[in-house]
N, C-alpha and C positions, 0 to 999 in steps of 0.2 A: 765296678769300676778296681781293674787287680790287682792284687795285693803287690807289695815292697819285692817279697821273694818270686812271685812273674816276670814283674818287672826286669831285674835284677839278674832271672835267670837268662830273659830272652838278650839282655843286652850279652852276656854275658856266652851267649852262644854267638852274637852278631859277635864279637872281639875272636872267635874263635875261627870263623869264619874271613875276618878278616886277615889274619895271620894265614890264612891258607888251609884250616883243618886241620892243623899239626899241633896234633897229638905230646903229654907233657905239662901242658899247661894252664890246666885247667884252674888253678887257683889262681894262679895272677889275671886269670880272665877275672871267678868269680872277686877277687878282691878290688880289680878298677872299675869292675860293671855295680858293686857295692860303696863307690866310695864316688862316683857319676852318678849314682841313682837317687841318693841322700844327698847330695849337693844339689841338683835339681828340685830335690823335696821342700829343703831348705831353703832355695831363692825362689821357689811357687810361695810360701807359707810369709816368708817379708812380705812380697810384694801385694797378697790380697789387702781389700780395704776392711778395716772392720767395725761394724755400726757399734756404734755404743749402744747399750739399753738404754731406752727410753721408754717408761711406764704411759700408757696409753691414759686421756684425762680426755674431761669432760668438753666439748671448743670452747674456745675461749671463746666470750660475747662480748661485745663494748656496750658499759657500762651506757644507760639511756636517760639522760634528765628527766625527770618527773613532769607533763605535760601542765602549760598553765591551765586552775583553774578555768572555764568557758567565764564568762560574765553575760551578764544579759544584754541584748540589746537594749539601748537606750528604749527607754516607754517617750512616747510622744504625748505631751502632756495636752489637752483639752482648752482651747484660746480663753483665757479668761473673762469671761463676759457676765457680766454685773447683769443681773435683772433690775429689772426700773420696780419699785414699789411704788404703787399707787398709791 
């Protein structure tokens, strides 16, 4: 990127050419160029969107409820067969 001085020099030169190259107005050209360039840079700064600094943290995870304890499947009980005693 070119420096502000270079930008002013170019603008002053363009003002010089726009006037038809008449000598003796270099200070007026320089002052006007400086004023225009500074105004453009200030306007550019105001329009830039600045993002606030947000420190990086570990990704958020959702809290998961602990799983319910597994219960054993119901045990089938043997049929109640009474042995006949003789």
